[in-house]
C-alpha positions in Angstrom: 46.8 78.4 59.5 47.0 78.2 63.3 49.4 80.6 65.0 52.5 78.8 66.1 53.8 79.4 69.7 56.4 82.0 70.0 59.5 82.3 72.2 59.4 84.7 75.1 62.3 86.7 73.6 60.1 87.7 70.7 57.8 89.8 72.9 60.2 92.7 73.3 58.7 96.1 72.8 56.6 98.9 74.2 52.9 99.7 74.2 51.8 101.4 71.0 53.9 99.2 68.7 52.3 97.3 65.8 50.5 94.2 67.0 50.7 90.7 65.6 47.9 88.0 65.6 45.9 87.8 68.9 47.3 91.1 70.0 50.8 89.9 70.4 53.9 91.9 69.3 55.1 90.9 65.9 58.7 91.1 64.5 57.9 94.6 63.2 58.0 95.8 66.8 61.7 94.9 66.8 62.8 95.7 63.2 60.6 98.6 62.2 59.3 96.6 59.2 55.6 96.2 58.4 54.2 93.1 60.0 53.4 90.2 57.8 52.3 86.9 59.5 53.7 84.9 56.6 57.2 86.0 57.4 57.1 86.0 61.2 60.2 83.8 61.4 62.1 85.7 58.8 63.9 88.3 61.0 66.3 86.9 63.6 66.2 88.3 67.0 69.3 89.3 69.1 67.9 87.5 72.2 67.3 84.2 70.4 71.0 83.7 69.6 71.7 82.2 73.0 74.6 82.8 75.4 78.1 83.5 74.1 80.2 80.7 72.7 82.6 80.6 75.6 79.7 80.2 78.1 78.1 77.5 76.1 81.4 75.5 76.3 82.3 76.3 79.9 79.1 74.9 81.5 79.4 71.4 79.8 83.0 71.3 80.8 82.1 72.1 84.5 79.3 69.5 84.5 81.7 66.9 82.9 84.3 67.6 85.6 81.8 67.2 88.4 80.4 64.1 86.9 84.0 62.6 86.7 84.6 63.5 90.3 81.3 61.9 91.3 82.1 58.7 89.4 85.5 58.6 91.0 84.0 59.0 94.4 81.4 56.2 93.8 84.0 53.8 92.5 86.3 54.5 95.4 83.6 54.0 98.0 81.4 51.5 96.1 81.4 49.0 99.0 79.9 51.5 101.5 77.5 53.3 99.2 75.6 50.2 98.0 73.9 50.0 101.4 72.9 53.7 101.5 69.6 53.1 99.6 68.7 50.2 101.9 69.3 52.4 105.0 67.3 55.3 103.5 64.4 53.0 102.6 64.3 51.6 106.2 63.9 55.0 107.8 61.0 55.2 110.4 57.8 56.8 109.2 58.2 59.6 111.8 61.3 60.8 110.0 59.5 60.8 106.6 56.6 62.8 108.1 59.0 65.3 109.6 60.8 65.6 106.3 57.6 66.4 104.5 56.7 69.0 107.0 60.2 70.7 106.9 60.1 70.6 103.1 56.7 72.3 103.1 57.9 75.0 105.6 60.9 75.6 103.3 58.7 76.0 100.2 56.3 78.3 102.1 59.1 80.4 103.5 60.5 80.9 100.0 57.1 81.9 98.8 56.9 84.4 101.7 60.2 86.0 100.6 58.8 86.4 97.0 55.5 87.7 98.3 57.1 90.5 100.5 59.6 91.5 97.8 56.9 91.6 95.1 54.8 93.7 97.5 57.6 96.3 97.8 57.7 96.5 94.0 54.0 97.2 93.9 52.7 93.7 92.9 50.3 92.2 95.4 50.0 88.4 95.4 48.7 85.9 97.9 51.1 83.7 99.9 49.8 80.6 98.0 50.3 82.2 94.6 53.8 83.4 95.6 54.7 79.9 96.8 53.5 78.4 93.5 55.6 80.9 91.6 58.6 80.1 93.8 58.2 76.4 93.2 57.9 76.9 89.4 61.0 79.1 89.6 62.8 76.3 91.4 61.8 73.8 88.6 63.2 76.2 86.0 66.5 76.5 87.9 66.8 72.7 88.1 65.6 71.6 84.7 66.0 74.5 82.2 69.3 75.8 80.9 69.4 79.5 81.9 66.8 78.9 84.5 67.3 82.4 86.0 66.1 84.0 82.8 63.1 81.7 82.7 62.3 82.7 86.3 62.5 86.4 85.4 60.0 85.7 82.5 57.7 84.0 85.0 57.7 86.9 87.5 57.6 89.7 84.8 54.5 88.0 83.3 52.8 87.9 86.7 53.6 91.6 87.3 52.4 92.5 83.8 49.1 90.6 84.3 48.4 92.3 87.6 49.8 95.8 87.2 50.7 96.3 83.5 54.4 97.0 84.4 56.6 94.0 83.8 59.6 95.7 85.3 58.1 95.4 88.8 58.2 91.6 88.5 61.9 91.6 87.5 62.7 94.0 90.4 60.8 91.8 92.9 62.7 88.7 91.6 66.0 90.4 91.9 65.2 91.7 95.4 64.0 88.2 96.5 67.2 86.6 95.4 69.2 89.3 97.2 67.2 88.8 100.4 67.8 85.1 100.3 71.6 85.7 99.9 71.6 88.1 102.8 69.8 85.6 105.0 72.2 82.8 104.1 75.2 85.2 104.7 73.9 86.0 108.2 73.5 82.3 109.0 76.9 81.4 107.6 78.8 84.1 109.5 76.9 83.3 112.7 77.9 79.6 112.5 81.4 80.2 111.2 83.1 79.0 114.4 81.2 75.7 114.2 81.7 75.3 110.5 85.5 75.5 110.9 85.3 72.2 112.8 83.4 70.1 110.4 86.6 68.6 108.9 87.3 70.9 105.9 90.4 73.0 105.9 89.8 76.2 107.8 91.4 78.4 105.2 89.1 76.8 102.6 86.0 77.6 104.7 87.1 81.1 105.4 87.8 81.7 101.7 84.5 80.3 100.7 82.5 82.4 103.1 84.6 85.5 102.3 83.9 85.2 98.5 80.2 84.6 99.2 80.0 87.6 101.6 81.8 89.8 99.0 79.3 88.9 96.3 76.4 89.6 98.7 77.8 93.0 99.5 78.3 93.8 95.8 74.7 93.0 95.1 73.5 95.2 97.9 75.7 97.9 96.4 73.9 97.5 93.2 70.7 98.7 94.9 72.4 101.8 96.3 74.0 102.5 92.9 70.7 102.3 91.1 69.2 104.6 93.7 72.0 107.2 93.5 72.6 107.1 89.8 69.0 106.6 88.8 68.6 109.1 86.0 71.9 108.1 84.2 71.3 104.4 84.5 67.7 104.7 83.2 68.9 106.6 80.2 71.5 103.9 79.5 68.9 101.2 79.9 66.5 102.9 77.5 69.3 103.4 75.0 70.1 99.6 75.2 66.5 98.8 74.7 66.3 100.8 71.6 69.4 99.2 70.1 68.2 95.6 70.9 64.9 96.3 69.2 66.8 97.6 66.1 64.2 100.3 65.9 64.2 102.8 63.0 62.2 105.4 65.0 62.1 106.6 68.6 59.3 105.3 70.7 58.7 106.6 74.3 58.3 103.6 76.7 58.1 105.7 79.9 60.9 105.8 82.4 58.7 104.6 85.2 58.3 101.1 83.6 62.0 100.3 83.5 63.6 97.6 85.7 66.1 100.2 86.9 63.4 102.6 88.1 61.5 99.8 89.9 64.7 98.6 91.8 65.5 102.2 92.7 62.0 102.7 94.2 62.5 99.5 96.2 65.7 100.8 97.7 63.9 103.9 98.9 61.6 101.7 101.1 64.2 99.1 102.1 62.9 99.0 105.7 60.0 96.9 104.3 62.6 94.1 103.5 62.6 93.0 107.2 59.6 90.6 106.8 61.2 89.1 103.7 64.5 88.6 105.7 62.5 86.9 108.5 60.9 84.5 106.0 64.4 83.8 104.6 65.7 82.9 108.1 62.7 80.6 108.6 63.7 78.9 105.4 67.3 78.4 106.7 66.0 76.8 109.9 63.8 74.5 107.8 66.8 73.5 105.7 68.8 72.7 108.9 65.9 70.7 110.1 66.0 68.6 106.9 69.7 67.9 107.6 68.8 66.7 111.1 65.9 64.6 109.8 68.2 63.0 107.2 70.9 62.1 109.8 68.4 60.7 112.3 66.7 58.6 109.6 70.1 57.2 108.7 70.7 56.1 112.3 73.0 58.9 113.4 72.7 61.9 115.6 73.7 65.5 115.2 72.9 68.6 117.2 70.8 71.3 115.6 73.6 73.9 115.7 75.9 71.5 113.8 73.1 70.9 111.3 72.8 74.6 110.7 76.5 74.9 110.1 76.4 71.9 107.7 73.5 73.4 105.8 75.1 76.8 105.5 78.4 75.3 104.3 76.8 73.1 101.7 74.4 75.8 100.4 77.2 78.4 100.1 79.4 76.0 98.2 76.5 75.0 95.9 75.6 78.7 95.2 79.1 79.5 94.2 79.3 76.5 91.8 78.8 77.1 88.1 76.2 74.3 87.8 72.4 74.5 88.3 71.4 74.3 92.0 74.9 73.3 92.9 74.3 69.7 91.7 77.4 67.6 92.7 79.0 70.3 94.8 76.4 70.2 97.5 76.6 66.4 97.6 80.4 66.3 97.8 80.5 69.0 100.5 77.8 67.3 102.5 79.3 63.9 102.3 82.7 65.1 103.5 81.1 67.1 106.3 79.0 64.2 107.5 81.8 61.6 107.4 84.0 64.1 109.3 81.3 64.4 111.9 81.6 60.7 112.8 79.0 59.0 110.4 80.0 56.0 108.4 79.9 56.3 104.7 76.6 54.3 104.2 74.9 56.4 106.9 76.2 59.7 105.4 75.1 58.7 101.9 71.6 57.7 103.2 71.3 61.0 105.1 72.3 62.9 101.9 69.8 61.0 99.8 67.0 61.9 102.2 68.1 65.5 102.5 68.3 66.1 98.8 65.0 64.3 98.3 63.1 66.8 100.5 65.2 69.8 99.7 65.6 69.5 95.9 63.6 66.8 94.1 60.2 67.0 95.8 60.1 70.8 95.4 61.1 70.4 91.8 58.2 68.0 91.2 55.8 70.4 93.0 57.1 73.2 90.8 56.3 71.2 87.7 52.8 70.5 88.9 52.4 74.2 90.0 53.6 75.4 86.6 50.9 73.3 84.9 48.4 74.9 87.2 49.6 78.3 86.4 49.3 77.6 82.6 45.7 76.4 83.1 44.8 79.5 85.0 46.1 82.0 82.5 43.5 84.5 81.1 42.3 84.3 77.4 44.7 85.6 74.7 43.0 89.0 74.6 44.3 89.8 78.1 48.0 89.9 79.1 48.7 86.2 79.7 51.5 84.4 81.5 54.8 84.0 79.6 53.5 86.1 76.7 54.1 89.8 77.3 57.6 91.0 78.0 59.4 94.3 77.9 63.0 94.9 77.0 64.4 96.0 80.3 62.9 93.1 82.2 65.1 90.8 80.2 68.2 92.9 79.5 69.0 94.4 82.9 68.3 91.4 85.2 70.2 89.1 82.8 73.2 91.5 82.8 73.1 91.8 86.6 73.0 88.0 87.1 75.8 87.5 84.7 78.0 90.2 86.3 77.3 89.4 89.9 
């Protein structure tokens, strides 16, 4: 009987455990029982139980609330929004070309951030490969519940295929997300005087930026904590790994392969993060260019500095939302800011449609295509393949850090 595909959460374990068919880890690697392929679905896994019950209820409630606000906004402004699609469709070809170019620069800059951060973790990938991985990660964040965990699986698999240490991929992904937040924080604080004039209440803008900056500082503090309390945290992580595997015997996995150790090593060479931060700032400039292109295509005009402030405000609001990619929050924030800047409602809606098309939907489609290409280029089953091999710390520690911070 052909071997059925297995979930990524079933590949927890360490080198030297019992192997299942095609060299993959069987349930005995988690439970200590003798492996039998006829009973591979017999033993439930702790990682396959999904998120806690309150989180499973909270996200649909948030999505429903945002959907209700969106429907209310559409009904209240139905006469002005019906012409937005017609305005967007009548945009000159020059604006479409500029939008494609800015979207490509945004994707390549994100790939540059991932490439530099993976390099600091000891994983050398080309810029094209890193861009493809970043687009696939963007697709996961948009289309898959728990997209952050899926992205971690993607990068840990790439690191395992190249270096044999999946923890380096998780550390590189965590570092890349942190560098992106630092770049956005720098841009948001630099444009704060302009952002306070876009029409939103100043106290709301200040509170929004203060919360985002505090979260960024807390994530930077995690790096320093992992570096200073390295030995203690590694021991706690190894203890958690042993408990999640429900192992009946002690197996040495090696401290150097843990996610905590990889992140601590990155903090020791943090001066190498400057190229990644430069790539992040290039991405923020490309995002502001998309705002300018959208407003110009809708028949309006906006200065580049105002576009940077609008982009920073919408992105910060979307990142603090409890919905994937800030869907709904970014749209409402951008619409309010554009109408407060002097655009009519149809023009603002058309500019928003063009902006989100190049900033969200086209990269998502490119990520899906790139993911298919990554699957076709995976090595045969005998070698460590993409989305197959996964160690305990690469799932546990990044998921806990993402949930806490």
